C-alpha positions, -999 to 999 in steps of 0.1 A, spaced: -210 -420 -416 -181 -401 -401 -159 -423 -379 -127 -404 -377 -117 -368 -371 -103 -350 -402 -68 -350 -387 -69 -388 -382 -84 -394 -416 -55 -374 -432 -30 -395 -412 -46 -427 -423 -45 -416 -460 -9 -405 -457 1 -438 -440 -19 -459 -465 -1 -442 -494 33 -453 -481 24 -490 -481 29 -516 -507 0 -533 -525 -5 -562 -501 -1 -541 -470 -25 -515 -483 -51 -542 -488 -46 -556 -453 -45 -522 -436 -78 -512 -453 -93 -546 -442 -83 -541 -406 -98 -506 -405 -130 -518 -422 -134 -547 -397 -129 -524 -368 -158 -502 -379 -182 -531 -384 -213 -526 -405 -207 -502 -433 -170 -502 -426 -159 -515 -460 -178 -488 -479 -165 -461 -456 -129 -471 -458 -132 -477 -495 -143 -441 -500 -118 -427 -475 -87 -445 -489 -100 -444 -525 -97 -482 -530 -121 -508 -544 -144 -526 -519 -134 -559 -535 -98 -551 -525 -109 -547 -489 -129 -579 -491 -98 -598 -504 -78 -583 -475 -104 -595 -450 -103 -630 -465 -65 -630 -462 -66 -619 -426 -92 -645 -417 -75 -674 -435 -58 -701 -415 -27 -699 -436 3 -680 -422 5 -645 -438 38 -644 -456 59 -614 -460 78 -625 -490 80 -604 -521 47 -601 -539 61 -596 -574 92 -608 -590 123 -586 -587 129 -566 -618 159 -568 -641 190 -553 -625 202 -519 -637 229 -517 -662 263 -505 -650 
């Protein structure tokens, strides 16, 4: 299964690597859904992420709840002066 040209695949990987954890999950989910059958396995291999992560992203995208954009993790301790 080869859905993207090598140049596009490289761009996808580079972009994916700039995203935070939540956005990575959702981006992978969007790409997998676009591909349809076999998309999750293909995107999982291409982006080197767990298929369960993509499934969770799909569930988040399909949920009726508004997707929030607040911090995912608590802010760390401030640096000492």
